N, CA, C and O atoms as a GROMACS GRO file, in nm:
protein
  512
    1MET      N    1   7.612  11.108  10.320
    1MET     CA    2   7.683  10.980  10.305
    1MET      C    3   7.834  11.048  10.298
    1MET      O    4   7.872  11.154  10.248
    2SER      N    5   7.898  10.955  10.364
    2SER     CA    6   8.054  11.004  10.384
    2SER      C    7   8.137  10.884  10.342
    2SER      O    8   8.108  10.775  10.393
    3VAL      N    9   8.240  10.892  10.252
    3VAL     CA   10   8.303  10.790  10.239
    3VAL      C   11   8.454  10.830  10.249
    3VAL      O   12   8.525  10.895  10.173
    4PRO      N   13   8.491  10.747  10.412
    4PRO     CA   14   8.634  10.842  10.486
    4PRO      C   15   8.768  10.786  10.374
    4PRO      O   16   8.786  10.694  10.295
    5PHE      N   17   8.841  10.902  10.425
    5PHE     CA   18   8.967  10.871  10.331
    5PHE      C   19   9.071  10.744  10.384
    5PHE      O   20   9.071  10.721  10.505
    6SER      N   21   9.127  10.691  10.326
    6SER     CA   22   9.176  10.571  10.414
    6SER      C   23   9.326  10.559  10.377
    6SER      O   24   9.379  10.448  10.384
    7GLY      N   25   9.394  10.662  10.339
    7GLY     CA   26   9.552  10.663  10.345
    7GLY      C   27   9.593  10.652  10.200
    7GLY      O   28   9.712  10.642  10.169
    8GLY      N   29   9.487  10.655  10.101
    8GLY     CA   30   9.554  10.624   9.954
    8GLY      C   31   9.471  10.516   9.881
    8GLY      O   32   9.435  10.405   9.919
    9GLY      N   33   9.452  10.581   9.767
    9GLY     CA   34   9.382  10.516   9.680
    9GLY      C   35   9.241  10.537   9.679
    9GLY      O   36   9.218  10.602   9.781
   10THR      N   37   9.145  10.518   9.624
   10THR     CA   38   8.992  10.548   9.607
   10THR      C   39   8.889  10.396   9.653
   10THR      O   40   8.901  10.287   9.597
   11SER      N   41   8.833  10.414   9.719
   11SER     CA   42   8.769  10.293   9.736
   11SER      C   43   8.634  10.266   9.650
   11SER      O   44   8.522  10.302   9.687
   12TYR      N   45   8.657  10.212   9.550
   12TYR     CA   46   8.550  10.171   9.463
   12TYR      C   47   8.454  10.086   9.518
   12TYR      O   48   8.337  10.097   9.482
   13GLY      N   49   8.499   9.976   9.628
   13GLY     CA   50   8.386   9.935   9.646
   13GLY      C   51   8.295   9.994   9.775
   13GLY      O   52   8.201   9.928   9.818
   14LYS      N   53   8.323  10.097   9.822
   14LYS     CA   54   8.217  10.171   9.902
   14LYS      C   55   8.164  10.277   9.815
   14LYS      O   56   8.063  10.333   9.858
   15GLY      N   57   8.211  10.315   9.703
   15GLY     CA   58   8.162  10.416   9.588
   15GLY      C   59   8.017  10.328   9.538
   15GLY      O   60   7.898  10.356   9.557
   16LEU      N   61   8.073  10.220   9.470
   16LEU     CA   62   7.988  10.106   9.439
   16LEU      C   63   7.878  10.083   9.460
   16LEU      O   64   7.775  10.097   9.394
   17ARG      N   65   7.905  10.038   9.578
   17ARG     CA   66   7.776   9.969   9.683
   17ARG      C   67   7.725  10.083   9.719
   17ARG      O   68   7.602  10.076   9.707
   18ALA      N   69   7.761  10.192   9.760
   18ALA     CA   70   7.655  10.315   9.776
   18ALA      C   71   7.565  10.347   9.649
   18ALA      O   72   7.448  10.386   9.662
   19ALA      N   73   7.630  10.326   9.519
   19ALA     CA   74   7.549  10.340   9.399
   19ALA      C   75   7.443  10.283   9.383
   19ALA      O   76   7.339  10.335   9.343
   20ASN      N   77   7.463  10.137   9.422
   20ASN     CA   78   7.415  10.011   9.404
   20ASN      C   79   7.280  10.057   9.477
   20ASN      O   80   7.174  10.090   9.424
   21GLU      N   81   7.313  10.051   9.616
   21GLU     CA   82   7.205  10.113   9.709
   21GLU      C   83   7.085  10.189   9.629
   21GLU      O   84   6.971  10.151   9.602
   22VAL      N   85   7.151  10.306   9.602
   22VAL     CA   86   7.048  10.436   9.548
   22VAL      C   87   6.997  10.336   9.428
   22VAL      O   88   6.883  10.295   9.454
   23LEU      N   89   7.040  10.293   9.326
   23LEU     CA   90   6.965  10.253   9.191
   23LEU      C   91   6.884  10.153   9.274
   23LEU      O   92   6.769  10.163   9.233
   24SER      N   93   6.889  10.075   9.356
   24SER     CA   94   6.813   9.987   9.380
   24SER      C   95   6.620  10.034   9.425
   24SER      O   96   6.518   9.967   9.405
   25ARG      N   97   6.636  10.172   9.487
   25ARG     CA   98   6.556  10.248   9.528
   25ARG      C   99   6.474  10.315   9.426
   25ARG      O  100   6.388  10.394   9.464
   26ASN      N  101   6.492  10.292   9.301
   26ASN     CA  102   6.488  10.363   9.181
   26ASN      C  103   6.313  10.313   9.124
   26ASN      O  104   6.266  10.199   9.132
   27ASP      N  105   6.256  10.417   9.077
   27ASP     CA  106   6.127  10.368   8.993
   27ASP      C  107   6.160  10.340   8.882
   27ASP      O  108   6.194  10.438   8.815
   28PHE      N  109   6.164  10.246   8.835
   28PHE     CA  110   6.236  10.211   8.709
   28PHE      C  111   6.134  10.216   8.594
   28PHE      O  112   6.162  10.193   8.477
   29GLU      N  113   6.004  10.250   8.642
   29GLU     CA  114   5.896  10.286   8.548
   29GLU      C  115   5.884  10.430   8.547
   29GLU      O  116   5.787  10.474   8.486
   30GLU      N  117   5.966  10.519   8.606
   30GLU     CA  118   5.972  10.645   8.580
   30GLU      C  119   6.066  10.737   8.563
   30GLU      O  120   6.058  10.853   8.522
   31PHE      N  121   6.184  10.655   8.608
   31PHE     CA  122   6.306  10.727   8.591
   31PHE      C  123   6.440  10.639   8.513
   31PHE      O  124   6.439  10.516   8.513
   32LYS      N  125   6.534  10.706   8.459
   32LYS     CA  126   6.636  10.645   8.365
   32LYS      C  127   6.753  10.560   8.494
   32LYS      O  128   6.770  10.599   8.609
   33VAL      N  129   6.798  10.476   8.447
   33VAL     CA  130   6.875  10.392   8.517
   33VAL      C  131   7.010  10.462   8.462
   33VAL      O  132   7.056  10.443   8.349
   34VAL      N  133   7.080  10.565   8.581
   34VAL     CA  134   7.219  10.631   8.532
   34VAL      C  135   7.316  10.623   8.613
   34VAL      O  136   7.301  10.668   8.726
   35LEU      N  137   7.427  10.571   8.579
   35LEU     CA  138   7.562  10.599   8.680
   35LEU      C  139   7.674  10.639   8.629
   35LEU      O  140   7.748  10.579   8.551
   36ILE      N  141   7.689  10.787   8.693
   36ILE     CA  142   7.821  10.842   8.634
   36ILE      C  143   7.942  10.845   8.750
   36ILE      O  144   7.942  10.917   8.850
   37PHE      N  145   8.056  10.736   8.708
   37PHE     CA  146   8.135  10.737   8.822
   37PHE      C  147   8.256  10.775   8.758
   37PHE      O  148   8.293  10.745   8.644
   38PHE      N  149   8.341  10.875   8.879
   38PHE     CA  150   8.421  10.958   8.885
   38PHE      C  151   8.530  10.884   8.959
   38PHE      O  152   8.513  10.832   9.069
   39SER      N  153   8.700  10.883   8.856
   39SER     CA  154   8.806  10.843   8.963
   39SER      C  155   8.906  10.866   8.842
   39SER      O  156   8.888  10.868   8.721
   40ASP      N  157   9.048  10.887   8.943
   40ASP     CA  158   9.175  10.878   8.881
   40ASP      C  159   9.219  10.772   8.846
   40ASP      O  160   9.327  10.773   8.788
   41GLY      N  161   9.132  10.609   8.878
   41GLY     CA  162   9.188  10.504   8.855
   41GLY      C  163   9.290  10.431   8.929
   41GLY      O  164   9.340  10.327   8.887
   42GLN      N  165   9.328  10.501   9.066
   42GLN     CA  166   9.369  10.461   9.141
   42GLN      C  167   9.314  10.390   9.296
   42GLN      O  168   9.322  10.426   9.413
   43PRO      N  169   9.264  10.291   9.234
   43PRO     CA  170   9.148  10.209   9.356
   43PRO      C  171   9.259  10.154   9.434
   43PRO      O  172   9.372  10.136   9.391
   44CYS      N  173   9.209  10.125   9.576
   44CYS     CA  174   9.293  10.037   9.679
   44CYS      C  175   9.208   9.930   9.679
   44CYS      O  176   9.255   9.856   9.766
   45ASP      N  177   9.108   9.876   9.631
   45ASP     CA  178   9.046   9.754   9.586
   45ASP      C  179   8.985   9.742   9.465
   45ASP      O  180   8.863   9.744   9.451
   46ILE      N  181   9.064   9.728   9.378
   46ILE     CA  182   9.007   9.690   9.218
   46ILE      C  183   8.927   9.573   9.214
   46ILE      O  184   8.806   9.583   9.194
   47GLU      N  185   8.980   9.466   9.231
   47GLU     CA  186   8.882   9.342   9.218
   47GLU      C  187   8.747   9.344   9.279
   47GLU      O  188   8.654   9.265   9.261
   48LEU      N  189   8.753   9.460   9.364
   48LEU     CA  190   8.595   9.442   9.446
   48LEU      C  191   8.524   9.506   9.354
   48LEU      O  192   8.409   9.474   9.322
   49GLY      N  193   8.615   9.635   9.287
   49GLY     CA  194   8.549   9.716   9.224
   49GLY      C  195   8.512   9.661   9.107
   49GLY      O  196   8.404   9.713   9.077
   50ILE      N  197   8.538   9.601   9.044
   50ILE     CA  198   8.534   9.525   8.897
   50ILE      C  199   8.415   9.419   8.926
   50ILE      O  200   8.322   9.400   8.846
   51THR      N  201   8.428   9.357   9.042
   51THR     CA  202   8.311   9.257   9.093
   51THR      C  203   8.178   9.356   9.127
   51THR      O  204   8.070   9.314   9.083
   52LEU      N  205   8.177   9.443   9.177
   52LEU     CA  206   8.067   9.558   9.194
   52LEU      C  207   8.027   9.595   9.072
   52LEU      O  208   7.914   9.563   9.035
   53ALA      N  209   8.096   9.654   9.004
   53ALA     CA  210   8.052   9.707   8.856
   53ALA      C  211   7.999   9.580   8.749
   53ALA      O  212   7.936   9.608   8.647
   54TYR      N  213   8.028   9.462   8.780
   54TYR     CA  214   7.954   9.374   8.718
   54TYR      C  215   7.842   9.357   8.769
   54TYR      O  216   7.752   9.351   8.684
   55HIS      N  217   7.804   9.346   8.887
   55HIS     CA  218   7.679   9.304   8.966
   55HIS      C  219   7.622   9.440   8.930
   55HIS      O  220   7.500   9.428   8.918
   56ILE      N  221   7.655   9.541   8.912
   56ILE     CA  222   7.555   9.649   8.858
   56ILE      C  223   7.506   9.638   8.734
   56ILE      O  224   7.386   9.663   8.735
   57ARG      N  225   7.547   9.612   8.628
   57ARG     CA  226   7.578   9.585   8.520
   57ARG      C  227   7.457   9.441   8.471
   57ARG      O  228   7.403   9.418   8.362
   58SER      N  229   7.451   9.381   8.579
   58SER     CA  230   7.378   9.221   8.600
   58SER      C  231   7.234   9.301   8.640
   58SER      O  232   7.128   9.306   8.578
   59SER      N  233   7.269   9.351   8.748
   59SER     CA  234   7.108   9.373   8.796
   59SER      C  235   7.046   9.490   8.728
   59SER      O  236   6.923   9.488   8.740
   60TYR      N  237   7.087   9.578   8.670
   60TYR     CA  238   7.047   9.704   8.582
   60TYR      C  239   7.039   9.665   8.433
   60TYR      O  240   6.956   9.732   8.372
   61ALA      N  241   7.086   9.597   8.378
   61ALA     CA  242   7.091   9.627   8.212
   61ALA      C  243   6.950   9.577   8.169
   61ALA      O  244   6.931   9.563   8.049
   62LYS      N  245   6.843   9.547   8.260
   62LYS     CA  246   6.729   9.506   8.199
   62LYS      C  247   6.648   9.637   8.239
   62LYS      O  248   6.526   9.646   8.222
   63TYR      N  249   6.705   9.711   8.280
   63TYR     CA  250   6.629   9.871   8.277
   63TYR      C  251   6.709   9.964   8.216
   63TYR      O  252   6.702  10.080   8.256
   64ASP      N  253   6.800   9.929   8.109
   64ASP     CA  254   6.848  10.016   7.999
   64ASP      C  255   6.953  10.059   8.067
   64ASP      O  256   6.989  10.172   8.033
   65LEU      N  257   7.026   9.999   8.167
   65LEU     CA  258   7.146  10.080   8.245
   65LEU      C  259   7.232  10.153   8.144
   65LEU      O  260   7.291  10.100   8.050
   66LYS      N  261   7.231  10.300   8.181
   66LYS     CA  262   7.363  10.375   8.101
   66LYS      C  263   7.440  10.395   8.201
   66LYS      O  264   7.397  10.426   8.312
   67ALA      N  265   7.546  10.383   8.177
   67ALA     CA  266   7.679  10.388   8.274
   67ALA      C  267   7.798  10.472   8.188
   67ALA      O  268   7.819  10.458   8.068
   68PHE      N  269   7.871  10.562   8.280
   68PHE     CA  270   7.937  10.660   8.229
   68PHE      C  271   8.071  10.621   8.334
   68PHE      O  272   8.046  10.576   8.446
   69VAL      N  273   8.204  10.642   8.292
   69VAL     CA  274   8.304  10.629   8.386
   69VAL      C  275   8.389  10.723   8.322
   69VAL      O  276   8.435  10.717   8.208
   70VAL      N  277   8.408  10.835   8.431
   70VAL     CA  278   8.481  10.945   8.365
   70VAL      C  279   8.576  10.944   8.464
   70VAL      O  280   8.557  10.936   8.585
   71GLY      N  281   8.730  10.955   8.376
   71GLY     CA  282   8.862  10.985   8.447
   71GLY      C  283   8.894  11.105   8.466
   71GLY      O  284   8.880  11.177   8.367
   72PHE      N  285   8.936  11.157   8.568
   72PHE     CA  286   8.990  11.307   8.581
   72PHE      C  287   9.121  11.326   8.609
   72PHE      O  288   9.183  11.282   8.706
   73GLY      N  289   9.161  11.397   8.516
   73GLY     CA  290   9.314  11.460   8.534
   73GLY      C  291   9.403  11.345   8.479
   73GLY      O  292   9.360  11.320   8.366
   74TYR      N  293   9.519  11.255   8.513
   74TYR     CA  294   9.572  11.211   8.465
   74TYR      C  295   9.568  11.066   8.506
   74TYR      O  296   9.634  11.038   8.606
   75VAL      N  297   9.510  10.983   8.453
   75VAL     CA  298   9.436  10.853   8.506
   75VAL      C  299   9.498  10.750   8.455
   75VAL      O  300   9.566  10.746   8.353
   76ASN      N  301   9.465  10.638   8.552
   76ASN     CA  302   9.509  10.509   8.481
   76ASN      C  303   9.461  10.420   8.427
   76ASN      O  304   9.431  10.308   8.470
   77LEU      N  305   9.444  10.485   8.283
   77LEU     CA  306   9.342  10.410   8.185
   77LEU      C  307   9.312  10.245   8.176
   77LEU      O  308   9.206  10.198   8.136
   78PRO      N  309   9.383  10.198   8.204
   78PRO     CA  310   9.365  10.026   8.179
   78PRO      C  311   9.235  10.012   8.304
   78PRO      O  312   9.120   9.970   8.289
   79VAL      N  313   9.282  10.049   8.390
   79VAL     CA  314   9.176  10.041   8.539
   79VAL      C  315   9.047  10.105   8.504
   79VAL      O  316   8.947  10.037   8.525
   80LEU      N  317   9.031  10.217   8.456
   80LEU     CA  318   8.910  10.272   8.427
   80LEU      C  319   8.828  10.216   8.308
   80LEU      O  320   8.705  10.217   8.314
   81GLN      N  321   8.899  10.164   8.191
   81GLN     CA  322   8.854  10.120   8.116
   81GLN      C  323   8.769   9.988   8.116
   81GLN      O  324   8.666   9.966   8.052
   82ARG      N  325   8.844   9.892   8.213
   82ARG     CA  326   8.806   9.780   8.288
   82ARG      C  327   8.698   9.802   8.350
   82ARG      O  328   8.600   9.735   8.317
   83VAL      N  329   8.688   9.886   8.442
   83VAL     CA  330   8.559   9.930   8.531
   83VAL      C  331   8.446   9.966   8.419
   83VAL      O  332   8.336   9.911   8.432
   84ALA      N  333   8.465  10.051   8.314
   84ALA     CA  334   8.357  10.106   8.247
   84ALA      C  335   8.314   9.972   8.164
   84ALA      O  336   8.192   9.968   8.153
   85SER      N  337   8.379   9.864   8.104
   85SER     CA  338   8.351   9.773   8.021
   85SER      C  339   8.252   9.670   8.123
   85SER      O  340   8.145   9.624   8.083
   86GLU      N  341   8.309   9.644   8.256
   86GLU     CA  342   8.244   9.548   8.332
   86GLU      C  343   8.098   9.600   8.374
   86GLU      O  344   8.009   9.524   8.412
   87MET      N  345   8.087   9.731   8.362
   87MET     CA  346   7.960   9.794   8.406
   87MET      C  347   7.920   9.832   8.273
   87MET      O  348   7.861   9.939   8.262
   88GLY      N  349   7.941   9.768   8.177
   88GLY     CA  350   7.878   9.808   8.026
   88GLY      C  351   7.855   9.920   8.004
   88GLY      O  352   7.750   9.936   7.941
   89GLY      N  353   7.937  10.057   8.042
   89GLY     CA  354   7.916  10.152   8.001
   89GLY      C  355   8.021  10.235   7.878
   89GLY      O  356   8.078  10.187   7.780
   90GLU      N  357   8.019  10.332   7.915
   90GLU     CA  358   8.142  10.409   7.835
   90GLU      C  359   8.273  10.490   7.908
   90GLU      O  360   8.248  10.554   8.010
   91TYR      N  361   8.384  10.490   7.867
   91TYR     CA  362   8.480  10.547   7.933
   91TYR      C  363   8.501  10.687   7.875
   91TYR      O  364   8.511  10.696   7.753
   92ARG      N  365   8.508  10.806   7.957
   92ARG     CA  366   8.561  10.921   7.906
   92ARG      C  367   8.654  10.947   8.016
   92ARG      O  368   8.678  10.894   8.124
   93GLN      N  369   8.709  11.076   7.930
   93GLN     CA  370   8.851  11.127   8.023
   93GLN      C  371   8.840  11.274   8.012
   93GLN      O  372   8.833  11.325   7.900
   94VAL      N  373   8.838  11.344   8.117
   94VAL     CA  374   8.864  11.492   8.098
   94VAL      C  375   8.972  11.544   8.178
   94VAL      O  376   8.983  11.502   8.293
   95LEU      N  377   9.063  11.641   8.127
   95LEU     CA  378   9.169  11.679   8.186
   95LEU      C  379   9.162  11.791   8.293
   95LEU      O  380   9.247  11.793   8.382
   96ASP      N  381   9.057  11.888   8.288
   96ASP     CA  382   9.012  12.040   8.356
   96ASP      C  383   8.883  12.020   8.357
   96ASP      O  384   8.812  11.929   8.313
   97ALA      N  385   8.853  12.162   8.441
   97ALA     CA  386   8.744  12.176   8.470
   97ALA      C  387   8.620  12.234   8.357
   97ALA      O  388   8.497  12.231   8.368
   98ASN      N  389   8.703  12.283   8.254
   98ASN     CA  390   8.627  12.297   8.112
   98ASN      C  391   8.559  12.171   8.068
   98ASN      O  392   8.438  12.149   8.070
   99ALA      N  393   8.653  12.094   8.030
   99ALA     CA  394   8.635  11.942   7.987
   99ALA      C  395   8.541  11.882   8.051
   99ALA      O  396   8.474  11.801   7.989
  100LEU      N  397   8.508  11.912   8.214
  100LEU     CA  398   8.436  11.847   8.269
  100LEU      C  399   8.293  11.887   8.241
  100LEU      O  400   8.197  11.814   8.264
  101ARG      N  401   8.288  11.999   8.195
  101ARG     CA  402   8.174  12.048   8.179
  101ARG      C  403   8.129  12.029   8.056
  101ARG      O  404   8.006  12.030   8.045
  102THR      N  405   8.201  12.010   7.946
  102THR     CA  406   8.135  11.970   7.827
  102THR      C  407   8.106  11.848   7.836
  102THR      O  408   8.008  11.811   7.772
  103GLU      N  409   8.176  11.754   7.911
  103GLU     CA  410   8.141  11.595   7.900
  103GLU      C  411   8.029  11.600   7.982
  103GLU      O  412   7.937  11.545   7.922
  104PHE      N  413   7.994  11.639   8.089
  104PHE     CA  414   7.867  11.656   8.144
  104PHE      C  415   7.740  11.689   8.008
  104PHE      O  416   7.642  11.616   7.996
  105GLN      N  417   7.758  11.779   7.938
  105GLN     CA  418   7.675  11.820   7.886
  105GLN      C  419   7.675  11.693   7.742
  105GLN      O  420   7.569  11.654   7.692
  106ARG      N  421   7.796  11.648   7.699
  106ARG     CA  422   7.776  11.548   7.617
  106ARG      C  423   7.668  11.412   7.656
  106ARG      O  424   7.574  11.367   7.591
  107ILE      N  425   7.730  11.365   7.804
  107ILE     CA  426   7.632  11.289   7.864
  107ILE      C  427   7.504  11.344   7.918
  107ILE      O  428   7.467  11.279   8.015
  108ALA      N  429   7.433  11.432   7.891
  108ALA     CA  430   7.336  11.452   7.894
  108ALA      C  431   7.249  11.445   7.765
  108ALA      O  432   7.127  11.428   7.760
  109ALA      N  433   7.342  11.464   7.652
  109ALA     CA  434   7.302  11.443   7.515
  109ALA      C  435   7.244  11.321   7.520
  109ALA      O  436   7.128  11.288   7.496
  110VAL      N  437   7.374  11.235   7.566
  110VAL     CA  438   7.320  11.059   7.527
  110VAL      C  439   7.196  11.040   7.618
  110VAL      O  440   7.112  10.954   7.591
  111LEU      N  441   7.184  11.115   7.716
  111LEU     CA  442   7.066  11.050   7.807
  111LEU      C  443   6.943  11.101   7.749
  111LEU      O  444   6.838  11.037   7.758
  112CYS      N  445   6.952  11.229   7.679
  112CYS     CA  446   6.824  11.285   7.640
  112CYS      C  447   6.809  11.225   7.464
  112CYS      O  448   6.723  11.265   7.385
  113ASN      N  449   6.898  11.139   7.438
  113ASN     CA  450   6.890  11.091   7.309
  113ASN      C  451   6.877  11.183   7.202
  113ASN      O  452   6.806  11.147   7.107
  114SER      N  453   6.935  11.300   7.199
  114SER     CA  454   6.956  11.426   7.126
  114SER      C  455   7.043  11.494   7.100
  114SER      O  456   7.075  11.557   7.201
  115GLU      N  457   7.119  11.523   6.994
  115GLU     CA  458   7.216  11.621   6.968
  115GLU      C  459   7.166  11.732   6.972
  115GLU      O  460   7.248  11.822   6.987
  116ALA      N  461   7.061  11.760   6.965
  116ALA     CA  462   6.975  11.918   6.969
  116ALA      C  463   7.004  11.928   7.129
  116ALA      O  464   7.024  12.046   7.156
  117SER      N  465   7.012  11.860   7.226
  117SER     CA  466   7.034  11.910   7.366
  117SER      C  467   7.190  11.964   7.382
  117SER      O  468   7.220  12.060   7.453
  118LEU      N  469   7.277  11.889   7.310
  118LEU     CA  470   7.390  11.924   7.327
  118LEU      C  471   7.424  12.066   7.280
  118LEU      O  472   7.504  12.138   7.340
  119ALA      N  473   7.349  12.106   7.150
  119ALA     CA  474   7.348  12.204   7.034
  119ALA      C  475   7.291  12.328   7.128
  119ALA      O  476   7.352  12.435   7.133
  120LEU      N  477   7.182  12.307   7.195
  120LEU     CA  478   7.115  12.410   7.278
  120LEU      C  479   7.196  12.420   7.408
  120LEU      O  480   7.136  12.499   7.482
  121MET      N  481   7.300  12.376   7.463
  121MET     CA  482   7.338  12.397   7.555
  121MET      C  483   7.474  12.484   7.527
  121MET      O  484   7.509  12.587   7.585
  122GLU      N  485   7.542  12.412   7.418
  122GLU     CA  486   7.653  12.506   7.383
  122GLU      C  487   7.610  12.648   7.319
  122GLU      O  488   7.695  12.738   7.313
  123ILE      N  489   7.490  12.668   7.275
  123ILE     CA  490   7.420  12.811   7.246
  123ILE      C  491   7.414  12.880   7.374
  123ILE      O  492   7.445  12.999   7.382
  124GLY      N  493   7.380  12.819   7.462
  124GLY     CA  494   7.327  12.871   7.617
  124GLY      C  495   7.467  12.948   7.645
  124GLY      O  496   7.476  13.066   7.679
  125GLU      N  497   7.584  12.848   7.622
  125GLU     CA  498   7.682  12.902   7.681
  125GLU      C  499   7.712  13.051   7.624
  125GLU      O  500   7.726  13.148   7.699
  126GLY      N  501   7.718  13.055   7.524
  126GLY     CA  502   7.797  13.185   7.399
  126GLY      C  503   7.715  13.279   7.480
  126GLY      O  504   7.778  13.381   7.509
  127SER      N  505   7.582  13.275   7.530
  127SER     CA  506   7.496  13.394   7.562
  127SER      C  507   7.495  13.453   7.662
  127SER      O  508   7.417  13.544   7.688
  128SER      N  509   7.604  13.400   7.753
  128SER     CA  510   7.590  13.457   7.877
  128SER      C  511   7.709  13.550   7.896
  128SER      O  512   7.722  13.615   7.999
   0.00000   0.00000   0.00000
């Protein structure tokens, strides 16, 4: 799949439509419904993005949707918090690659419903 660059701003509509398409094919009995959305919060289509975020929440909340909106770098915080809110998810911010890795570990721990998962990942990092 390709999301073309349109001269500035992130197309939330294209990204969230693609996410919805993938989620719609999920085997809800076997797999958790998880969406991790990355952005700097500079969309070219904020209202469409908000509408689609709400649609995703409405469509998949009954399957216990876990949504995470991750702002990378110096972000437009209000936009990303609004997307997270409309999606019924959590907002996280990371400033660099190390923080991104740590955030993925935290998200994995939440998805596994276990702080032990996070502890094991941190122990594994120190032993390499």
